[in-house]
C-alpha positions, 0 to 999 in steps of 0.5 A: 060800341066800339068794343062791341063791334070790334069783339064781333068783328074779331070773333068773325074773323077767327072763324073764317080765317083762323090765327092768321086774321089780323085786326086792323090797328086803327081799331086798337088806338089808346085815346089821347085825353081832351087835355093832352090833346088841347094842350098840344094843339095851344102848344102847336099854334104857339109854334106857328104863330112865332116860328119863321118855319113849321116844326110839324111839316110832313116828312117821309118817315112820318108818311111810312109811320102812318100809312096803315094805322092813324090815331089822330089826337084830335077832330078839327071841324073847321072852314074850307077857306085856303087860309086856314088849313088846321094842319098848318094852323096847329103845326101838326104832321100827317095823322095827328089831325082828323079834319072835316071841312065845308065853307063856314064850318058847317056839320051836316050828316056827312060831318056827323058821320066822320066825327062818330067814325073817328071817335069811335075807331080812331079813339079821337076824343077832343073836338075843336069846331074852328071859325076864323077872322072874316069868314066868306059863308058868314058874311054872306049869310050876314048880307042876305038870307039867300044865295044862288045855288048851293050856296043858299043852304050855307047861308040858310043854316048860318042865319041863326047865328048871325041873329043871335050875335046881333045884339052883341058888341064890337065887330058883328061879322067876328061875332057871328063867326064866334056864334056860328062855331058854338052853334056848330059845337052844340050841334055835335054834342046834341046829335052825334052818336057818340055811344059809349065814348061820350063822356069821354069826349070833349067839344069846343069851339075857337076863332082863328085870326088870320092876321096874327095867325093865333087861335083864340079859344074861349075861357072854358076851353082850359085843360082840365075843364 
């Protein structure tokens, strides 16, 4: 899909503008493999947990470098919670992550479209759905099947994960958060139109601990799997 679109764009551009045509650099990005991207996220999170100061903090040089093109290594579908910024959690810099955030890391049509864009146009091949400890949206869904205003849409869509986690032992809220992250990862697998890149893309869920700063990965989220 991306290559066909790119070729059509190049042909049209050349016909209209001749040799002065410049193709957007984003479209020509070489993909970072899911294994490499996952390793970078894990290494970055380890730095975040251990280091007193982030190594991936934004700099003027990085801002200039990414001003006209972006080549993010991973798509992070995260919660809008102010304590869970993926760039900080994974100790990454400007342009490293393509982030989609809503309360409760809900994936809707807008989120799917954003994911499809990053895969097709930016070359991103790893998608991480990141839930987190004590998520307010999931807590609300556990407390009631309904909520006022548009929060009700969040509660409604989280309910299946709450039901699925009820039989698990341990912390009910943590279980529900993890179940919902898995549910959203599965939704992306089934509904995102990734075209010719589908076989190259890896989708995993993860869980962020607010207290320790560590990201917990499921057993299958290993490089090479």
